[in-house]
N, CA and C atoms as an extended XYZ file, in Angstrom:
276
Properties=species:S:1:pos:R:3:atomname:S:1:resname:S:1:resid:I:1 pbc="F F F"
N       -48.706       -9.288      -38.845 N   MET     1
C       -48.610       -9.914      -37.730 CA  MET     1
C       -47.575       -9.728      -37.403 C   MET     1
N       -46.977      -10.851      -38.334 N   LEU     2
C       -44.950      -11.117      -37.858 CA  LEU     2
C       -44.582       -9.498      -38.139 C   LEU     2
N       -44.603       -8.579      -38.590 N   THR     3
C       -43.895       -7.674      -38.967 CA  THR     3
C       -43.746       -6.811      -37.664 C   THR     3
N       -45.295       -6.558      -37.508 N   ILE     4
C       -45.825       -5.989      -36.143 CA  ILE     4
C       -44.497       -6.679      -35.228 C   ILE     4
N       -44.521       -7.753      -34.638 N   LEU     5
C       -43.452       -8.767      -33.923 CA  LEU     5
C       -42.500       -8.195      -33.848 C   LEU     5
N       -41.808       -8.554      -34.834 N   LEU     6
C       -40.409       -8.056      -35.491 CA  LEU     6
C       -39.782       -6.684      -35.214 C   LEU     6
N       -40.753       -6.009      -35.208 N   VAL     7
C       -40.872       -3.978      -34.802 CA  VAL     7
C       -40.681       -4.273      -33.555 C   VAL     7
N       -41.500       -4.593      -33.169 N   ILE     8
C       -41.395       -4.928      -31.462 CA  ILE     8
C       -40.045       -5.381      -30.833 C   ILE     8
N       -39.719       -6.148      -31.294 N   PHE     9
C       -38.935       -7.537      -30.428 CA  PHE     9
C       -37.278       -6.466      -31.112 C   PHE     9
N       -37.472       -5.579      -32.401 N   CYS    10
C       -36.423       -4.976      -32.586 CA  CYS    10
C       -36.059       -3.613      -31.931 C   CYS    10
N       -37.109       -3.213      -31.849 N   LEU    11
C       -37.342       -1.741      -30.422 CA  LEU    11
C       -36.871       -1.676      -29.449 C   LEU    11
N       -37.384       -3.038      -28.441 N   SER    12
C       -37.652       -3.478      -27.021 CA  SER    12
C       -36.119       -3.907      -27.401 C   SER    12
N       -35.214       -4.430      -27.928 N   GLY    13
C       -33.485       -4.556      -28.405 CA  GLY    13
C       -32.713       -3.700      -28.227 C   GLY    13
N       -33.156       -2.739      -28.826 N   CYS    14
C       -32.544       -1.391      -28.672 CA  CYS    14
C       -32.763       -0.830      -27.549 C   CYS    14
N       -33.603       -0.859      -26.861 N   VAL    15
C       -33.816       -0.036      -25.525 CA  VAL    15
C       -32.828       -0.893      -24.759 C   VAL    15
N       -33.014       -2.314      -24.614 N   LEU    16
C       -32.333       -2.703      -23.564 CA  LEU    16
C       -30.718       -2.510      -23.610 C   LEU    16
N       -30.784       -2.262      -24.890 N   GLY    17
C       -29.339       -2.605      -25.235 CA  GLY    17
C       -28.821       -1.205      -24.268 C   GLY    17
N       -29.638       -0.323      -24.943 N   TYR    18
C       -28.956        1.273      -24.542 CA  TYR    18
C       -28.470        1.720      -23.093 C   TYR    18
N       -30.093        1.047      -22.184 N   THR    19
C       -30.001        0.782      -21.076 CA  THR    19
C       -28.926       -0.672      -20.217 C   THR    19
N       -28.493       -1.317      -20.658 N   THR    20
C       -27.422       -1.711      -20.776 CA  THR    20
C       -25.657       -1.015      -20.324 C   THR    20
N       -25.967       -0.404      -21.658 N   TYR    21
C       -24.577        0.420      -21.928 CA  TYR    21
C       -24.592        1.114      -20.896 C   TYR    21
N       -26.218        2.301      -20.231 N   ASN    22
C       -25.691        2.655      -19.886 CA  ASN    22
C       -24.914        2.883      -18.510 C   ASN    22
N       -26.179        1.817      -17.951 N   LEU    23
C       -26.045        1.741      -16.540 CA  LEU    23
C       -24.256        0.621      -16.408 C   LEU    23
N       -23.627        0.217      -17.636 N   LEU    24
C       -22.123       -0.263      -17.511 CA  LEU    24
C       -21.796        1.071      -17.556 C   LEU    24
N       -21.394        1.935      -17.462 N   ARG    25
C       -20.919        3.587      -17.654 CA  ARG    25
C       -21.307        3.835      -16.447 C   ARG    25
N       -22.299        3.922      -15.811 N   LYS    26
C       -22.277        4.271      -14.446 CA  LYS    26
C       -22.056        4.019      -13.518 C   LYS    26
N       -21.868        2.245      -14.062 N   ASN    27
C       -21.096        1.274      -12.996 CA  ASN    27
C       -19.892        1.757      -12.524 C   ASN    27
N       -19.009        1.828      -13.748 N   GLU    28
C       -17.823        2.324      -13.924 CA  GLU    28
C       -16.725        3.248      -13.261 C   GLU    28
N       -18.161        4.293      -13.872 N   ALA    29
C       -17.643        5.695      -12.735 CA  ALA    29
C       -17.902        5.985      -11.156 C   ALA    29
N       -18.508        4.678      -10.966 N   TYR    30
C       -18.482        4.940       -9.075 CA  TYR    30
C       -17.540        3.649       -8.905 C   TYR    30
N       -16.847        2.874       -9.917 N   GLU    31
C       -15.790        1.601       -9.425 CA  GLU    31
C       -14.506        2.895       -9.044 C   GLU    31
N       -14.508        3.737      -10.534 N   THR    32
C       -14.048        4.607      -10.028 CA  THR    32
C       -13.208        5.324       -8.979 C   THR    32
N       -14.782        6.279       -8.764 N   GLU    33
C       -14.694        6.656       -7.827 CA  GLU    33
C       -14.397        6.084       -6.478 C   GLU    33
N       -14.685        4.617       -6.014 N   LEU    34
C       -14.677        4.349       -4.596 CA  LEU    34
C       -13.274        4.045       -4.887 C   LEU    34
N       -12.709        4.026       -6.002 N   GLU    35
C       -11.027        3.779       -5.481 CA  GLU    35
C       -10.649        4.912       -5.338 C   GLU    35
N       -10.561        5.985       -5.741 N   GLU    36
C       -10.213        6.981       -5.282 CA  GLU    36
C       -10.659        7.745       -4.301 C   GLU    36
N       -11.513        7.488       -3.568 N   ILE    37
C       -11.897        7.693       -2.324 CA  ILE    37
C       -10.597        7.480       -1.318 C   ILE    37
N       -10.596        5.286       -1.909 N   TYR    38
C        -9.939        4.609       -1.020 CA  TYR    38
C        -8.280        4.858       -1.321 C   TYR    38
N        -8.267        5.473       -2.202 N   THR    39
C        -6.531        6.122       -2.464 CA  THR    39
C        -6.084        7.023       -1.335 C   THR    39
N        -7.278        7.535       -1.622 N   ARG    40
C        -7.095        9.458       -0.718 CA  ARG    40
C        -7.408        9.014        1.269 C   ARG    40
N        -8.190        8.270        0.901 N   ILE    41
C        -8.114        8.105        2.889 CA  ILE    41
C        -6.666        6.929        2.788 C   ILE    41
N        -6.718        6.401        2.422 N   SER    42
C        -4.876        5.266        2.144 CA  SER    42
C        -4.234        6.345        2.948 C   SER    42
N        -3.807        7.454        2.244 N   ILE    43
C        -2.472        8.562        1.894 CA  ILE    43
C        -3.011        9.125        3.111 C   ILE    43
N        -4.294        9.448        3.672 N   THR    44
C        -4.330       10.422        4.665 CA  THR    44
C        -3.886        9.399        6.201 C   THR    44
N        -3.895        8.053        6.181 N   LEU    45
C        -3.722        7.762        6.811 CA  LEU    45
C        -2.495        7.586        7.140 C   LEU    45
N        -1.435        7.233        6.262 N   HIS    46
C        -0.228        7.130        5.831 CA  HIS    46
C         0.744        8.438        6.277 C   HIS    46
N         0.166        9.830        5.891 N   THR    47
C         0.331       10.645        6.535 CA  THR    47
C         0.590       11.173        7.679 C   THR    47
N        -0.730       10.302        8.188 N   MET    48
C        -1.077       10.726        9.998 CA  MET    48
C         0.373        9.863       10.679 C   MET    48
N         0.238        8.723       10.312 N   ARG    49
C         1.216        8.307       10.650 CA  ARG    49
C         2.846        8.717       10.891 C   ARG    49
N         2.369        9.264        9.434 N   ALA    50
C         4.289        9.790        8.856 CA  ALA    50
C         4.253       10.553       10.283 C   ALA    50
N         3.428       11.801       10.296 N   ILE    51
C         3.895       12.602       10.820 CA  ILE    51
C         4.155       12.262       12.295 C   ILE    51
N         3.037       10.889       13.119 N   ASP    52
C         3.171       11.004       13.969 CA  ASP    52
C         3.951        9.939       14.499 C   ASP    52
N         4.937        9.704       14.558 N   GLU    53
C         6.159        8.721       14.200 CA  GLU    53
C         6.487        7.898       15.420 C   GLU    53
N         6.300        9.209       16.674 N   ARG    54
C         7.132        8.322       18.129 CA  ARG    54
C         5.109        7.741       18.862 C   ARG    54
N         4.137        7.876       17.797 N   LYS    55
C         2.997        7.696       18.145 CA  LYS    55
C         2.342        7.872       19.375 C   LYS    55
N         2.807        9.239       19.471 N   MET    56
C         2.213       10.346       20.750 CA  MET    56
C         0.911        9.941       20.285 C   MET    56
N         0.352       11.224       19.117 N   PHE    57
C        -1.300       11.123       19.063 CA  PHE    57
C        -1.912       10.654       18.644 C   PHE    57
N        -1.303        9.120       17.931 N   GLU    58
C        -1.965        7.799       17.661 CA  GLU    58
C        -2.531        6.989       19.511 C   GLU    58
N        -2.493        7.093       19.941 N   THR    59
C        -2.511        6.552       21.592 CA  THR    59
C        -2.919        7.723       22.707 C   THR    59
N        -3.322        9.056       21.927 N   ASP    60
C        -4.398        9.675       22.598 CA  ASP    60
C        -5.230        9.947       22.585 C   ASP    60
N        -6.825        9.410       23.382 N   ASP    61
C        -8.046        9.152       23.594 CA  ASP    61
C        -8.484        9.964       22.128 C   ASP    61
N        -8.205       10.937       21.976 N   GLU    62
C        -9.489       11.493       21.169 CA  GLU    62
C        -8.741       11.646       19.650 C   GLU    62
N        -7.728       12.099       19.959 N   VAL    63
C        -7.123       12.341       17.925 CA  VAL    63
C        -6.212       10.445       17.571 C   VAL    63
N        -6.157        9.119       18.522 N   GLY    64
C        -6.413        8.124       18.359 CA  GLY    64
C        -7.423        7.531       17.844 C   GLY    64
N        -8.744        8.132       17.817 N   ALA    65
C       -10.200        8.114       17.738 CA  ALA    65
C       -10.184        8.088       16.169 C   ALA    65
N        -9.492        9.303       15.988 N   VAL    66
C        -9.354       10.091       14.555 CA  VAL    66
C        -8.795        8.457       13.481 C   VAL    66
N        -7.412        7.542       13.919 N   PHE    67
C        -6.526        6.856       13.811 CA  PHE    67
C        -7.114        5.625       13.325 C   PHE    67
N        -7.954        5.540       14.500 N   HIS    68
C        -8.796        3.837       14.740 CA  HIS    68
C       -10.047        3.862       13.503 C   HIS    68
N       -10.416        5.232       13.876 N   GLN    69
C       -11.363        5.406       12.548 CA  GLN    69
C       -11.266        4.873       10.760 C   GLN    69
N       -10.080        6.044       10.984 N   LEU    70
C        -9.584        5.629        9.307 CA  LEU    70
C        -9.120        4.572        9.292 C   LEU    70
N        -8.632        3.754       10.020 N   SER    71
C        -8.108        2.254        9.835 CA  SER    71
C        -9.311        1.217        9.747 C   SER    71
N       -10.458        1.756       10.087 N   ASP    72
C       -11.985        0.865       10.158 CA  ASP    72
C       -12.704        1.175        8.837 C   ASP    72
N       -12.502        2.259        7.957 N   VAL    73
C       -12.688        2.511        6.692 CA  VAL    73
C       -11.909        1.755        6.381 C   VAL    73
N       -10.696        1.882        6.088 N   LEU    74
C        -9.888        1.223        5.310 CA  LEU    74
C        -9.669       -0.445        5.411 C   LEU    74
N       -10.350       -0.518        6.745 N   SER    75
C       -10.367       -1.951        6.026 CA  SER    75
C       -12.237       -2.684        6.036 C   SER    75
N       -13.213       -1.801        5.874 N   THR    76
C       -14.054       -1.800        5.011 CA  THR    76
C       -13.858       -1.703        3.971 C   THR    76
N       -13.382       -0.892        3.326 N   LEU    77
C       -13.302       -0.713        1.911 CA  LEU    77
C       -12.531       -1.536        1.115 C   LEU    77
N       -11.387       -1.844        1.771 N   ARG    78
C       -10.690       -3.135        1.379 CA  ARG    78
C       -10.951       -4.241        0.291 C   ARG    78
N       -11.733       -5.236        0.958 N   PRO    79
C       -12.644       -5.993        0.350 CA  PRO    79
C       -13.217       -6.009       -0.952 C   PRO    79
N       -13.840       -4.553       -0.686 N   ILE    80
C       -14.849       -4.031       -1.617 CA  ILE    80
C       -14.532       -3.756       -2.644 C   ILE    80
N       -13.297       -3.191       -2.736 N   ILE    81
C       -11.826       -3.050       -4.041 CA  ILE    81
C       -11.703       -3.955       -4.319 C   ILE    81
N       -11.103       -5.176       -3.739 N   TYR    82
C       -10.392       -5.232       -4.551 CA  TYR    82
C       -10.873       -7.018       -4.349 C   TYR    82
N       -11.826       -7.434       -3.720 N   GLY    83
C       -12.240       -8.723       -3.670 CA  GLY    83
C       -11.775       -9.916       -2.978 C   GLY    83
N       -10.845       -9.154       -2.066 N   ILE    84
C       -10.356      -10.193       -1.127 CA  ILE    84
C       -10.141       -9.340        0.128 C   ILE    84
N       -10.108      -10.320        1.098 N   PRO    85
C       -10.565      -10.190        2.464 CA  PRO    85
C        -8.766       -8.984        3.214 C   PRO    85
N        -9.152       -8.822        4.160 N   ASP    86
C        -7.806       -7.499        4.803 CA  ASP    86
C        -6.438       -8.724        4.542 C   ASP    86
N        -6.804       -9.850        5.184 N   GLU    87
C        -5.048      -10.318        5.332 CA  GLU    87
C        -4.504      -10.593        3.987 C   GLU    87
N        -5.424      -10.912        3.701 N   GLU    88
C        -4.693      -11.743        2.042 CA  GLU    88
C        -4.264       -9.802        1.209 C   GLU    88
N        -4.967       -8.902        1.710 N   THR    89
C        -4.229       -7.405        1.232 CA  THR    89
C        -3.056       -7.295        1.893 C   THR    89
N        -2.656       -7.181        3.463 N   GLU    90
C        -1.701       -6.661        3.744 CA  GLU    90
C        -0.243       -7.772        3.476 C   GLU    90
N        -0.169       -8.488        2.890 N   LYS    91
C         1.087       -9.394        2.677 CA  LYS    91
C         1.285       -9.208        1.363 C   LYS    91
N         0.585       -8.278        0.416 N   ASN    92
C         0.513       -7.869       -0.730 CA  ASN    92
C         1.986       -6.831       -0.913 C   ASN    92
């Protein structure tokens, strides 16, 4: 009886260890992908602002909406990625 319980505990420990490792690997892949998305959006916004030096497009109704949407997406992603509010990231 004791041997059967020991085998069951060993097998369940192996299964739990494998699933934990697998979930950790997937989580790290998702974090990496999220950081890459944030970087791409940030580069896109900075490039758009560099192209629009005189802010002619940013103040336009239709094109300006794209600027504001990208800025909103960055504001939403920043605390998720870095774990700090927007104001603290702006200072760094």
